[in-house]
N, C-alpha and C positions, 0 to 999 in steps of 0.2 A: 405379605411379602412386597417389598417396594420394587416396582418394575420401572427401570430407567427409561426415560424419554430419549436419552442419547446414549444407548448401550455401547456404541462403538467409540465413544470419545473418552480419552483419558488425559493425563497431563500432557501439555503441548511440548513439541520438540524443542521450542525456544526456551521454555522453563528448564527442561531436562538438561540441555547443553550448557545453559548459563549456571545451573547448579553443579554440574560436573566441572566446569572451569573453575568455579570457586573453591570446590573441594580440593583439587589438585594444583591450584595456583597457576592455571593456564592463562595466556593472553586471550581474552574473550572477543573473537571476531564472529561469533555466532549470531546472537540476538541483534536486531537492528536498532541500535541506539548509539549516539555519539558518546565518546568519553571526554568531551569538552562541553563547556556551558554555553547557553544562549547568550545573545548580546547583553551587555551590562545595562544598557539603557532600558531594555525590556525588563530585566530583573528588578531594576530600580523602580520601574512603573508599577510593578505588582506591589512592592512595599509601599508606595505612596497610596495605591488604591485601598490596601488594607487599613493603613493608618488614617486615611480620610474617611473611613466608615463605609466604604462601598462593599459591604459584607452581607447584604440581604439578597433575596431572590431577584435574579434578572427576569425579564420577561420570558414567557415560555419559549418563544421563537429565538431568543437571543438578544443581547444588548443592541439596541438600534444603531448606535455608533459603530459597532463591530460589523453589523450587517451592511452598513453603508460603506465601510472600508472594503468589504468583500466585493460589493458591486463596482466600486472604483477599480479594483484589480481586475475583475472579469472584463470590464469595458476596455481597460487599458491593454490587457494582454491578448484578449480573444475577440474584441470588437463586438461583444454583445451587451446590450442594454438589458439588465434584469432589475426587477424591483426588490429593494431591500425588504419591503413589507410582505410581499406575497410570493417571493421566489427563493429566498434564502433563510436557511435555519441553522443556528449554531448548536452543536451537539457536544456532549462529553465524550469525545473521541470519535475517529472514523469508524471503529468497529461497531459502536452503537448506531452510528448513521447507517451502516450497511444492514444491521439488524432491523432497524425501523423501516428502511426502504423496502426490504424484502417482505416484511409483514404487512406493509401497506397494500401490496398488490397480489401476493401469492396466496392462493387458497388450497384447500385439501385437494390433492390429486393433480395440481398443476406441476408442470416440469419447468425446470430452470436449468439452462445450458451454462455449464462452466467450462473453462479451458484449463487442462492440466499441462504443466504443474500449477496449481492454484493455491491461493492463500487459504489457511485452514479455518477461517471463520464463516466462509460462505455457506458450506453444506450444513453445519448444525442450525444456522438460522433458517435455511429452507426446510429442513426436517421438522423443526419446531413450529413452522407454519402450516405443516401438513403436505408440503410439496416433496418433489423428488428431483435430485440433481442428475442431469444427464451430462456425463463427462466426455469432453472431446479433447484428445491430446493434441498439443501444438506440434507442428512438424520440426523435427530435429535436422540440422544442428542449430537453425537460426530461430527456433521458437515461434514460427509464423503460423497464422491461421490457415487451415486447410479449408478452403471455402466450399468446396464440393461436399466434404464431410459435414460441414456446419448445415448446408442446405438439406442434406439427407437426414440430419438429426431433428429438424423442425417438424413438429406434428401439430395437430389441432389442440393439443394440450400444453403446448410451449407458452409460457406466460412471461418468462424474462430470460434475457441473455446477460451474463455477467462479463464485462470487460475489465481488463486491468492493464493500464498503460501509463507510464513505463511500468514494466511487468516485474513483479516479484514472483519468483526468485531470479529470473534470467536476465533482467534488464533490458529485454527486447522492447521495440517500440513499434506501434502501428502508425500508418501514415493516412494522408488524406484519401488516397485511393482505396484504402481498406474501409474507411468510413463510408465511401460511396457504395462499395460492394455490400456492406452490411445494410445500408439504407435500402438498396434494391431487395434484399432478402426479406426485410421485415415490412416492407410497404404492403398496405392493405391486409396486414395481419394485426391481431390484438396482442402484440408483444411489447413488453417494456424493456428498458435498458438500465442496468445499474453499471455506471462507469467509475471504476475505482481509480482515481488519479491523485492518490496521496503523495506520489513522487513527481508531480506535474513540473517542478522547477529543477529536477535533476536530469537534464537531458544534454548530452555532450556532442562535441565535434561539430557544433554549428547547426545541429539538427533542431527542427521545430516540434514542440509537443502538440500532437493532433488531438487536442481536446474535443470531446463531443460538444463542448459549448460552441465550437466554431461551426458546427453543422446544424443548420435550421431545422431540417426535417427530423433528424435524430433527437435533437434536443427536446422536441415536443413530447417524446415518450421516455425521457431519461431522468434518472437521479444521477447527478454528477457529484462525487464525494471527494473531499480533500482534507488535509490535516495541517493544522497550525504547528503541531508538535514536530512533524517532520520538517516543515519549512523553516522553523525558527530555533531548531536544535533543542527543543524542550519536550521531548517525547513524554515525560512523566507528567506533563500538564493534561494530557488526555483531553484535547479540545480540537474539534474538527467542525466541518460544515457540510451542508447539502444545498446545491443549487439545482432547482427543478422547476418546471413551468407550475403556474398557480394551482391548477387542478391536482397535480401530483403532490405539490407541497402541502396542500390541505389535507390529503390523506396521510402523508408522512407524519405531519404534526399530531394527528389523532393518535397515532401510536407512540410517538416521542413523549407526549405529555404524560403517558402513564408508565413509561419505562424509567425516565429520569426527571421529567418535567422541564428541567433547564440545566444549564451548565454552570460551572464555578464563576461567580460574579467578578471578583477581583481580577481573575485571569483575563476575562473578557474586556475589562476596562483597560488593562495593561497592553493587550494585543491591538485594540483600537488606536490607543495613543501611539504606539510604536509604529503601526502600519502608516498612520497619517504623517508621521514625522520622518520615516525612513523608507519610502517607496522603492529606493534603489536596492533594498535587501533582496528581494526576489529576483531582480535582474542580475545580481552578482552571484547568485547561488550556483549556476552551471559552471562557471569558471572555478569557484571555490572548490567545488566537489570533484571537477575534472582534474584539478591539480593533485588531489588526493589519490584519485583513481590512477593517474599516470605514475605517481611516486610508487604506489604499491605494485602496479604492473612492471615498472622498470626494475624494481628490487626483485620481483618474482622471476624475471627473465633468466636469472641465473639458477633457476630450480629445475626440478624435473617435471613440474606441473605444466600441463598444456592449457592455453587459454586464448580467448579472443577478448579484447578489451570491450567491457560492457558499454552499451549505448545510453544507458540510463539507470536510475536509482543509485544507492550507494552500496550495491552488492556486486561482487565479482565471482563468476563461476571458474572453477578450476577443475581440469581433468586429471585424475591420478593414475590412469591406466599404466603408465610407465613406472609406477612406484609400488603399488600393492594391488595388482588386478585380481588377486585371490580374495580380496575383501569386498563385500558390498558396501554401499556408501555409508550405512548406519555404523557398521563396524569400523569403517575407515575414519569416520568423524570421532568416534570413541578413541581409536588408536592415536590419532593425531593429538587429541586432547591429553591423554594419559601419558603417552610416550614422548611426545614432542612439544607439549605445552602450548598448542594453539587450538582453540575451539572454533568449530565451523558448524554448518548445518547440512545434513545430507538432502539431496534433491528428491529422493524417492518419496519422502513423507508428504510431498506436495501432490502426489499422484493417487488415483484410485487403483490404477494398474500400471505401475512403473515399467518402462521398456526394459527388456533384457539387457544385462551387461551395462546398465547406466553406472558410470564411474565419475560422478560430478559431486563436488561439495561447493557450498557457497561461503564466501568470506565477506564480511562487513568492513568497508574502509572508511566509515565515518568515525575516524579515529585521529588522535594527535600524531604528528609525524614521527615522534619517537616510538609510539605504540606500533606504528606500521613497520618501522625499521626493525624493531626487536622481533616481531612476528616473522617478517620476511627472512630474517637471518636464521631463525629456527627452521622455517619451511625449506630454505635453501640447503640446509645441512643434511636434509634427509636423503 
């Protein structure tokens, strides 16, 4: 008899809700992908790369030209000089990067602290490495870290802490003071950090992304992960990267080379070309997505949903307590999809033990204006 190594894992909620949306013809604001395309110049660059014969293996660590562009971006935005050769690794997606970073340092019996609600790929990667996730719930309603609870959760077996900022699903941000408190907690301890920063450029209202790359002490024990797919509106390209100090990068690459060896070559050439020619793209992203956030929230203001405008990501949480308090959030998401033609994601699926009476669903506003208007019209009619 086959004994599953991941007995508690089934089809993800993202796949489930997208399938349901397709079945009933609902507007899909569930899974986090744009319904518009990436920049034309970027797409044209892929065609050129393919037609120019750039179709064989890239180096294991990633195309040098793309790693150089990441180094330029890190220096420009975060003031950190990193080596393209020894501190940057291109991966086929941020999820693969997360998996490789966890397996680089987590051993059997190690504990990894994650903050609920948390992205669903962290725990399976930890379990496959033989580790155990220790879940710490973020404080409601602002989804902030409870620093005393975190301090109490650290044990001699704690090997890693997973950060996610801007935070999926809540959109919450950490700040420089949070990084200082984290540094004080892990100082003199053999604890590594995985900083999931795939929404690094989606920070609104003039706030600054508090990247671990800005913090010298924390960076020396960190894997910082980001996503070209999120940044350039091409989530289907599944291309990401890891920035880590040389000793951690060396361990990460030992795993990466046997998981995928390298990423897709023509995509890397196209990204390197586009990043060099259009460095303004990442600086314009906050305003681009804030406009979409504000449009969606302005339209939702006429609904019975309660919400606070998200501080980051392209997700907006909405409280439905005034509409169907009798439904849990999974049932509510299904009801919204089937009965009102708008698909969302329930928040409880991001928890090990969700809080009682949680009445929140997550909408993705990385959509065209007309899509958001049609969705809001349906939601306001409830």
